C-alpha positions in Angstrom: 3.6 -18.9 -6.4 6.9 -19.1 -8.1 5.5 -17.4 -11.2 4.2 -14.5 -9.1 7.6 -14.1 -7.3 9.4 -14.2 -10.7 7.1 -11.5 -12.1 7.7 -9.4 -9.0 11.5 -9.7 -9.4 11.3 -8.9 -13.1 9.4 -5.7 -12.3 11.7 -4.8 -9.4 14.9 -5.3 -11.4 13.4 -3.7 -14.5 14.6 -0.2 -13.7 11.3 1.4 -14.4 9.8 3.8 -11.8 6.3 3.4 -13.1 5.1 -0.1 -12.1 1.7 -1.8 -11.9 1.5 -1.5 -8.1 2.5 2.0 -7.2 2.7 1.4 -3.5 4.7 -1.8 -3.1 6.6 -2.5 -6.4 7.7 1.1 -7.0 9.1 1.3 -3.5 10.8 -2.1 -3.9 12.5 -0.9 -7.2 13.6 2.4 -5.5 15.1 0.5 -2.5 16.9 -1.9 -4.9 18.3 1.1 -6.8 19.5 2.6 -3.5 21.2 -0.7 -2.6 23.2 -0.7 -5.8 23.9 3.0 -5.8 25.4 2.8 -2.3 27.5 -0.3 -3.1 25.4 -2.6 -0.9 25.6 -0.7 2.3 21.9 -1.0 3.0 18.4 -1.8 1.6 19.1 -5.5 1.7 15.4 -6.7 1.8 13.0 -6.3 -1.1 10.1 -5.1 1.0 12.1 -2.9 3.3 10.5 -4.3 6.5 13.6 -5.9 7.8 15.7 -2.9 6.8 13.4 -0.7 8.8 13.6 -3.1 11.8 17.3 -3.3 11.7 18.1 0.3 10.7 19.7 -0.5 7.4 17.3 1.6 5.3 18.9 4.0 2.8 16.7 7.0 2.0 13.0 6.7 2.8 12.0 3.5 4.6 8.9 1.4 3.9 6.7 3.3 6.3 7.5 6.6 4.6 6.7 5.0 1.3 3.3 3.7 2.5 2.5 7.1 4.1 3.4 9.0 0.9 1.3 6.7 -1.3 -1.6 6.9 1.1 -1.6 10.7 0.9 -1.1 10.6 -2.9 -4.2 8.3 -3.3 -6.2 10.1 -0.5 -6.8 6.8 1.3 -7.9 8.7 4.5 -10.6 10.6 2.6 -11.7 7.6 0.6 -11.9 5.5 3.8 -14.0 8.2 5.5 -16.4 8.3 2.5 -16.7 4.5 2.5 -17.5 4.4 6.3 -20.0 7.2 5.9 -21.7 5.4 3.0 -21.8 2.2 5.0 -23.4 4.0 8.0 -26.0 5.6 5.7 -26.8 2.3 4.2 -27.2 0.6 7.6 -29.4 3.5 8.9 -31.5 3.3 5.7 -32.1 -0.4 6.1 -32.9 0.0 9.7 -35.6 2.7 8.8 -37.1 0.4 6.2 -37.2 -2.5 8.7 -38.9 -0.2 11.3 -41.5 0.9 8.7 -42.2 -2.8 7.8 -42.7 -3.8 11.4 -44.9 -0.7 12.2 -47.2 -1.4 9.1 -47.9 -5.0 10.3 
């Protein structure tokens, strides 16, 4: 666990805007930059959840980050496709089961 947190901190403090996890780590790095650029007036937490809750966010907050990344990666469309595929699979299996039971 310590190694994972250390890796997260290394990515966050690296200064790079392109990071392995585009949703979480990039937002953390941006919030950290905002904290230092505004001389510590906000963005105290790494994830942004406490800053959002206490109103100390500078710039976009964590919810705006997540919404922007969801739109960027078309999460809504991909979710609709996954649900549609799951429903089709269930219906297909139900039809096969009906055919088996009617053939007996």
